[in-house]
Each structure stands twice: as structure tokens, then as C-alpha cells.
Legacy VTK file of the C-alpha trace (Angstrom):
# vtk DataFile Version 3.0
C-alpha trace
ASCII
DATASET POLYDATA
POINTS 67 float
118.399 116.153 88.256
117.265 118.987 86.403
116.279 121.834 88.182
113.361 124.236 88.680
115.474 126.504 85.699
115.886 123.771 83.575
111.804 122.776 83.249
109.507 123.955 81.213
107.453 126.645 82.472
103.972 124.445 81.652
105.496 121.580 83.534
106.453 124.698 86.064
103.137 125.189 86.534
101.288 121.731 86.669
103.701 121.055 89.381
102.726 124.095 91.256
99.382 123.333 90.915
100.021 119.404 91.913
101.144 120.929 95.428
98.403 122.716 95.617
95.977 119.886 95.833
98.127 117.781 97.741
98.230 120.400 100.572
94.257 120.403 100.451
93.969 116.879 100.030
96.165 116.925 103.270
93.852 119.457 104.759
90.874 117.243 104.213
92.424 114.759 105.979
94.610 112.280 103.772
98.622 111.723 105.513
100.923 113.643 102.661
102.291 110.158 101.530
98.826 109.374 100.586
97.842 112.110 98.873
101.203 112.025 97.081
100.797 108.591 96.002
96.973 109.183 95.271
98.449 112.029 93.011
101.045 110.188 91.353
98.471 107.463 90.416
96.252 109.587 88.711
99.137 112.059 87.044
97.149 111.436 83.550
93.621 112.837 85.368
95.199 115.385 87.034
97.264 116.518 84.399
94.047 116.504 82.169
92.151 118.650 84.954
95.090 120.911 84.827
94.729 121.712 81.120
91.370 121.908 81.090
91.333 125.093 83.537
90.264 122.823 87.155
91.745 125.364 89.631
93.368 122.943 92.606
90.414 123.229 95.016
87.649 121.784 92.311
90.335 119.113 91.786
90.938 118.058 95.270
87.611 118.479 96.106
86.429 115.879 92.996
89.243 113.573 93.994
87.344 113.360 97.842
84.148 113.009 96.339
85.291 110.177 93.794
86.830 107.872 96.827
LINES 1 68
67 0 1 2 3 4 5 6 7 8 9 10 11 12 13 14 15 16 17 18 19 20 21 22 23 24 25 26 27 28 29 30 31 32 33 34 35 36 37 38 39 40 41 42 43 44 45 46 47 48 49 50 51 52 53 54 55 56 57 58 59 60 61 62 63 64 65 66
């Protein structure tokens, strides 16, 4: 398995961004497992939002409002 040094810088940034979203979803009441599963299920949407410049806070807020 590749380590962080082998990952593309954009992918590293996306993973860190998703980690921040995950923390915010957990703070809002989701379990860690629920937050991870949701991010995995909606990976394409989260990736699009990352590249469009949405902050983790905005993405988490939008996710919570859509549920």
C-alpha cells in the first residue's frame, strides 16, 4: 500500500479535507462509522465540492441539510 509520500499532492489535500468534513459530521452527532460511510458513498460529490473550493465546514453543513 502506498504511503503518504507516494500520493499525489492533490489527493493528499483531498484526503485531509475529507478528514475535516468527517470530524465536523461527528461533532454534529454522527458516529465515526456513519461519517466515514457517508463520505465513501458520496465520494464523487465530496470530490467535486473540494475542487470547486467549498470549505469542509460548508460541505458538512450542506450534507447535514440534505439528510
